[in-house]
C-alpha positions in Angstrom: -57.9 32.4 4.3 -58.0 34.1 7.7 -60.3 37.2 7.7 -59.0 40.0 9.9 -61.8 42.4 11.0 -62.8 44.1 14.2 -59.2 44.1 15.5 -58.2 46.6 18.1 -56.1 49.5 16.7 -54.9 52.5 18.6 -51.1 52.0 18.4 -50.7 55.1 16.3 -51.5 58.4 18.1 -50.8 61.6 16.2 -52.2 63.6 19.1 -50.9 63.7 22.6 -53.3 63.7 25.6 -52.6 67.4 26.0 -53.4 68.0 22.3 -56.7 66.2 22.6 -57.7 68.4 25.6 -56.7 71.6 23.8 -58.8 70.6 20.7 -61.7 69.8 23.1 -61.4 73.1 24.9 -61.3 75.1 21.7 -64.3 73.2 20.5 -66.3 74.1 23.6 -65.3 77.7 23.1 -66.8 77.5 19.6 -70.0 76.1 21.0 -70.2 78.9 23.7 -68.8 81.9 21.8 -69.3 81.3 18.1 -72.3 78.9 18.0 -73.7 76.9 15.1 -76.3 78.1 12.6 -79.4 75.8 12.6 -81.6 76.5 9.6 -84.0 73.6 10.3 -86.9 75.1 12.3 -87.9 71.9 14.0 -84.3 71.4 15.2 -84.0 75.0 16.2 -87.0 74.5 18.5 -85.5 71.4 19.9 -82.3 73.1 20.8 -84.2 75.9 22.5 -86.2 73.4 24.5 -82.9 71.7 25.6 -81.8 75.1 27.1 -79.5 76.4 24.3 -79.1 80.1 23.8 -80.8 81.1 20.5 -80.4 84.2 18.3 -83.6 84.0 16.3 -82.4 86.7 13.8 -79.4 84.6 12.7 -80.5 81.1 13.9 -77.3 80.9 15.8 -77.4 78.3 18.6 -74.9 78.4 21.5 -74.4 75.7 24.0 -72.4 75.6 27.3 -69.8 72.9 27.7 -71.8 71.1 30.3 -74.8 71.0 28.0 -72.7 69.5 25.2 -71.3 66.9 27.7 -74.8 66.0 29.0 -76.3 65.5 25.5 -73.3 63.5 24.2 -73.6 61.2 27.2 -76.9 59.9 25.8 -75.2 58.4 22.7 -74.4 54.7 22.9 -70.6 54.1 23.2 -70.8 51.1 20.9 -73.2 50.2 18.1 -73.6 46.9 16.2 -74.1 47.3 12.5 -75.4 43.9 11.6 -75.0 41.9 8.4 -77.6 39.4 7.1 -75.4 36.3 7.1 -76.9 33.7 9.4 -73.8 33.4 11.7 -73.2 37.1 12.0 -69.7 36.7 10.6 -69.9 40.1 8.9 -71.4 42.0 11.9 -69.5 45.2 12.8 -69.1 46.2 16.4 -68.5 50.0 16.1 -66.8 51.7 19.1 -63.6 51.8 21.1 -60.7 51.0 18.9 -62.1 48.2 16.8 -61.3 48.5 13.1 -63.4 47.7 10.0 -62.8 48.9 6.4 -64.9 49.1 3.3 -66.3 51.1 0.4 -67.6 54.7 0.5 -69.8 57.1 -1.4 -70.9 58.7 -3.4 -69.1 58.8 -6.8 -70.7 60.2 -9.9 -68.6 58.2 -12.3 -67.6 54.6 -12.8 -64.5 53.0 -14.3 -65.3 49.6 -15.8 -62.9 46.7 -15.6 -59.8 47.2 -17.6 -60.7 50.8 -18.5 -58.7 54.0 -17.8 -61.7 56.2 -18.7 -64.9 57.0 -16.8 -68.6 57.1 -17.5 -71.6 58.3 -15.6 -72.7 55.8 -12.9 -75.9 53.9 -13.4 -78.2 51.8 -11.1 -76.7 48.6 -12.5 -73.4 49.6 -11.1 -74.8 49.7 -7.6 -75.7 46.0 -7.9 -72.4 45.0 -9.6 -70.4 46.8 -7.0 -72.3 45.0 -4.3 -71.6 41.7 -6.0 -67.9 42.5 -6.0 -68.0 43.5 -2.3 -69.7 40.2 -1.5 -66.8 38.3 -3.1 -63.9 40.2 -1.6 -63.1 38.9 1.9 -61.2 41.9 3.2 -63.9 44.5 2.4 -66.0 44.4 5.6 -69.1 46.4 4.5 -70.8 48.0 1.5 -71.3 51.7 1.7 -73.3 52.7 -1.4 -70.5 54.1 -3.5 -72.1 55.5 -6.7 -74.9 57.9 -7.5 -77.0 56.5 -10.4 -77.5 59.2 -13.0 -80.2 57.3 -14.7 -82.8 57.9 -11.9 -84.6 61.0 -10.7 -83.6 62.0 -7.2 -86.8 60.9 -5.6 -86.1 57.3 -6.7 -82.4 57.2 -5.7 -82.6 56.1 -2.1 -84.9 53.1 -2.4 -83.3 51.8 -5.6 -79.7 52.1 -4.3 -80.6 50.3 -1.0 -82.8 47.8 -2.9 -80.1 46.8 -5.4 -77.5 46.4 -2.6 -79.8 44.4 -0.3 -80.5 42.0 -3.1 -76.8 41.5 -3.9 -74.8 41.4 -0.6 -75.3 40.1 2.9 -72.8 42.5 4.3 -73.9 45.6 6.2 -75.1 48.4 3.9 -74.7 52.1 4.7 -75.7 54.9 2.4 -76.2 58.6 2.0 -79.8 59.6 1.6 -81.4 62.4 -0.4 -85.2 62.7 0.4 -87.3 62.2 3.5 -89.7 60.0 1.5 -86.7 58.0 0.3 -85.6 57.4 3.9 -89.1 56.2 4.9 -89.3 53.9 1.9 -85.9 52.4 2.6 -86.8 51.8 6.2 -90.2 50.3 5.2 -88.4 47.9 2.8 -85.8 47.0 5.4 -88.5 46.2 8.0 -90.1 43.8 5.5 -86.8 42.1 4.8 -86.0 41.9 8.6 -89.5 40.4 9.3 -90.8 43.2 11.4 -90.0 46.8 12.5 -88.8 45.4 15.9 -86.5 42.9 14.2 -84.8 45.7 12.2 -84.2 47.8 15.3 -82.7 44.9 17.1 -80.4 44.0 14.3 -80.1 47.0 11.9 -78.5 45.8 8.7 -78.8 49.3 7.1 -77.5 52.6 8.3 -77.6 56.1 6.9 -75.4 59.3 6.4 -76.5 63.0 6.4 -73.8 65.7 6.4 -73.8 69.1 8.1 -72.2 72.0 6.2 -68.8 73.2 7.4 -68.2 75.4 9.1 -70.9 75.3 11.9 -74.1 75.0 9.9 -77.0 72.5 10.1 -79.1 73.1 7.0 -82.8 72.2 6.7 -82.4 69.5 4.0 -79.7 67.3 5.7 -81.1 68.1 9.1 -84.5 66.6 8.1 -82.8 63.5 6.7 -80.7 63.0 9.9 -83.7 63.5 12.2 -85.9 61.1 10.2 -83.3 58.4 10.5 -82.8 59.2 14.2 -86.5 59.2 15.0 -86.7 55.7 13.5 -83.7 54.5 15.5 -81.7 53.7 12.3 -78.0 54.1 12.9 -77.0 57.6 11.5 -73.6 59.2 10.8 -73.4 63.0 10.8 -69.9 63.4 9.3 -68.2 66.8 8.7 -66.0 67.6 5.7 -64.0 70.8 6.5 -61.2 71.4 4.0 -58.0 73.1 5.1 -57.7 76.6 3.7 -61.2 76.6 2.4 -63.9 75.8 5.0 -61.5 75.4 7.8 -58.2 77.0 8.9 -55.1 75.9 6.8 -53.6 74.2 9.9 -54.5 70.6 10.7 -55.2 71.5 14.3 -57.6 74.2 13.3 -59.4 71.8 10.9 -59.8 69.3 13.7 -61.6 71.9 15.8 -64.0 72.7 13.0 -64.8 69.1 12.2 -65.1 68.2 15.9 -67.8 71.0 16.4 -69.6 70.1 13.2 -70.1 66.5 13.8 -70.8 66.9 17.6 -73.5 69.4 16.7 -75.1 66.9 14.3 -74.9 64.1 16.9 -76.5 66.4 19.5 -79.3 67.2 17.1 -80.1 63.5 16.7 -80.3 63.0 20.5 -82.7 65.9 20.8 -85.3 64.0 18.8 -84.5 60.5 20.0 -82.4 60.2 23.1 -80.1 57.2 22.9 -80.5 56.6 19.2 -77.5 55.1 17.5 -75.4 58.0 16.2 -71.8 57.9 14.9 -69.1 60.6 15.1 -67.9 61.2 11.5 -64.8 62.7 9.9 -64.2 63.4 6.2 -61.6 66.1 6.7 -59.0 66.7 4.0 -57.0 69.5 2.4 -57.3 71.5 -0.7 -54.9 71.9 -3.7 -53.8 75.5 -3.0 -53.2 76.0 -6.7 -57.0 75.9 -7.5 -58.7 75.1 -4.2 -60.0 71.7 -5.3 -60.6 68.8 -2.9 -57.8 66.3 -2.5 -58.5 62.7 -1.5 -55.1 61.1 -1.5 -53.1 63.5 0.8 -51.2 62.2 3.8 -52.8 65.1 5.7 -56.2 63.4 5.3 -54.8 60.3 6.9 -53.3 62.4 9.8 -56.6 64.2 10.5 -58.7 61.1 10.3 -56.3 59.3 12.6 -56.6 62.3 15.0 -60.4 62.2 14.6 -60.3 58.6 15.9 -58.6 59.9 19.0 -61.2 62.6 19.5 -64.0 60.1 19.1 -62.3 57.8 21.6 -62.0 60.8 24.0 -65.8 61.4 23.8 -66.5 57.6 23.9 -68.4 57.7 20.6 -68.4 55.3 17.7 -66.3 56.6 14.8 -66.8 56.9 11.0 -63.5 57.7 9.3 -62.2 58.3 5.8 -59.1 56.8 4.2 -57.9 54.8 1.2 -58.6 57.1 -1.7 -56.4 58.4 -4.4 -56.2 61.5 -6.7 -54.8 59.3 -9.5 -57.1 58.7 -12.5 -55.9 55.1 -13.1 -54.6 52.1 -11.1 -51.0 53.1 -11.0 -48.2 53.5 -8.4 -49.7 56.7 -7.1 -53.1 55.0 -6.5 -51.3 52.3 -4.5 -49.1 54.5 -2.3 -51.8 57.2 -1.6 -54.4 54.6 -0.7 -52.0 52.5 1.4 -50.6 55.4 3.4 -53.9 56.9 4.6 -55.5 53.5 5.2 -52.6 52.4 7.4 -52.5 55.6 9.4 -56.3 55.7 10.1 -56.6 52.0 10.9 -53.6 51.9 13.2 -55.2 54.8 15.1 -58.2 52.6 15.9 -60.8 54.2 13.6 -63.9 52.0 13.6 -65.8 52.3 10.3 -63.3 53.4 7.7 -65.2 54.2 4.6 -63.8 55.1 1.1 -61.1 52.5 1.7 -62.0 50.5 -1.3 -62.6 51.4 -4.9 -62.2 55.2 -5.3 -60.0 57.1 -7.8 -59.9 60.7 -9.1 -60.6 62.8 -6.1 -63.4 60.5 -5.0 -65.3 61.3 -8.2 -64.9 57.8 -9.8 -65.6 54.3 -8.4 -63.4 51.7 -10.0 -64.2 48.0 -10.2 -60.5 47.2 -10.6 -59.5 49.2 -7.6 -61.9 47.4 -5.4 -59.7 44.3 -5.9 -56.5 46.2 -5.4 -57.8 47.8 -2.2 -59.0 44.5 -1.0 -55.3 43.5 -1.0 -54.2 46.7 0.7 -56.9 46.3 3.4 -55.7 42.8 4.0 -52.2 44.0 4.6 -53.3 47.0 6.7 -55.4 44.7 8.9 -52.4 42.5 9.4 -50.5 45.5 10.6 -53.4 46.4 13.0 -53.3 42.9 14.4 -49.7 43.5 15.4 -47.3 40.8 16.7 -48.5 38.2 19.2 -45.9 37.6 21.8 -46.5 34.5 23.9 -44.4 31.5 25.0 -45.8 29.6 22.0 -45.0 32.3 19.4 -41.6 33.1 20.9 -41.0 29.3 20.2 -37.9 28.9 22.4 -38.3 25.1 22.5 -38.4 25.0 18.7 -35.3 27.3 18.5 -33.5 25.1 21.0 -34.4 21.9 19.1 -33.2 23.3 15.8 -30.0 24.7 17.2 -27.1 26.3 15.3 -27.5 25.8 11.6 -30.9 24.1 12.0 -34.1 24.8 10.1 -37.8 25.0 10.8 -39.3 23.9 7.5 -40.7 20.6 8.7 -41.5 21.8 12.2 -45.0 21.0 13.6 -44.9 24.6 15.0 -44.4 25.9 11.4 -47.4 23.8 10.2 -49.6 25.1 13.0 -49.0 28.8 12.4 -48.2 29.0 8.7 -51.8 29.8 7.7 -52.5 32.4 10.4 -49.3 34.2 11.2 -48.6 35.6 7.8 -51.0 37.5 5.5 -51.5 35.5 2.3 -52.0 37.8 -0.7 -54.7 37.2 -3.2 -53.6 39.6 -5.9 -49.9 40.2 -5.4 -47.4 38.4 -7.6 -44.8 36.3 -5.7 -43.7 34.0 -8.5 -40.2 34.0 -10.0 -39.7 36.0 -13.1 -39.8 33.0 -15.3 -43.0 31.7 -13.7 -44.5 35.2 -14.0 -43.6 35.5 -17.7 -44.9 32.0 -18.5 -48.2 33.0 -16.9 -48.6 36.0 -19.2 -46.6 38.7 -17.4 -49.8 40.4 -16.1 -49.3 43.3 -13.7 -51.5 44.0 -10.7 -54.0 46.1 -12.6 -54.5 43.3 -15.2 -54.9 40.7 -12.6 -57.5 42.8 -10.8 -59.4 43.2 -14.1 -59.4 39.5 -14.6 -60.9 38.9 -11.2 -63.6 41.5 -11.8 -64.6 39.9 -15.0 -64.6 36.5 -13.4 -67.1 37.7 -10.7 -69.4 39.8 -13.0 -69.4 37.3 -15.8 -70.9 34.7 -13.5 -74.8 34.7 -13.2 -76.1 37.2 -10.7 -78.1 35.7 -7.9 -81.0 37.2 -5.9 -80.3 37.3 -2.1 -83.8 38.3 -1.2 -86.5 35.7 -1.3 -89.1 35.8 -4.1 -92.0 36.7 -1.8 -90.0 39.6 -0.4 -89.1 40.8 -3.9 -92.7 40.6 -5.0 -93.8 42.6 -1.9 -91.3 45.3 -2.6 -92.4 45.6 -6.2 -96.0 45.9 -5.1 -95.5 48.2 -2.2 -92.8 50.6 -3.6 -93.7 51.6 -7.1 -90.4 53.6 -7.6 -88.3 50.4 -7.3 -86.7 49.4 -10.7 -88.0 46.0 -11.6 -84.7 44.5 -12.8 -83.3 44.7 -9.3 -86.0 42.2 -8.1 -86.3 40.0 -11.1 
């Protein structure tokens, strides 16, 4: 089946050119008049050295618009997030309006195949989720999507990346939690790549560290982002302002906050390693005004992340977006329409790396094995929409139309045979049988069919992707690694 990835979006534009300029100008006013609080001393010193105005009593940093422009100009416009398949089939070229979609992180709970309940995530789930991603053609990357509750925090980073690297060849991105963890992950990846230089040339891992909305770079996440940046590992610094909570209630106001937050994080990475691969990130959403909880399936999230794509394109920065989640607790109609709406909006806007688009339910708190399969179907359809309609002399097919004439047909046409496997999206999960065929096959609904696929994949023997000598080296060099990952 044709795999659609890296297609150019950008047909949907929720912001006009004037809107984009207004949001940019308001953002520059925030940098100049409000400032950002930098609570990481090393970063504060770097901002000062770059010419920023510093209030050392409050740690408020203010930058002029021309300083922001100069520092952002150091960021690569396009970044290749590599896979480890020998032909580069799953490489991701992040930048412009190219679109890729995959999993996201980091959920605390897991919903097993066929279950409507949730349990705490464990390390084994990281590997099993990676195995599912490897098998699902429309999921373009694996962002580490669960936080294993069975490990202490200092062992999380290397074990999550280790389990994933041994289970999928697709690009792996993950949030990180300790500086030593970042260093161990990089050390492990360098061994897998063959050398530090080989990893930098073809980075098959990337990392995420979030600032705090509004306008705050804290020490913990600052240290993590800087450690990745110093090592030239692709780093996302995404902002998560919530309308009515950590940002104004209006979507435009939220866009200003998230724009300043992520630009500040990107600028910080460039102060430590000019030209390092940094990615503009948006996780903006709204709150439930009844109790102020985070909402993941709102159409407004789709609108803001689509607008975020336009802002990233304005600055000529690679873009990390959010879409495809649901607030539903199970795989039902709500899960389908919420996930499909936001994924479609954000993909059509030309967002590059759309995370959270596969597998999440319950306000992003739970990763569902079954929903990975459902979302694989949704992503396939969304990417067909991104592809659009090819209009050429061959696809207009006037000669075929003329040949068939009034009352004719195209069933046996050579033209039909040529395009039948590429022109239309061919579903893997959807039911297109007649009612009698469907009943004779057991009358399974989409959720049940998804469960059957998960069990088919996970009941098969797990295979190690990493060579035995590499696994032995990792076990010897990184004591915190859990042995079962490498057995």
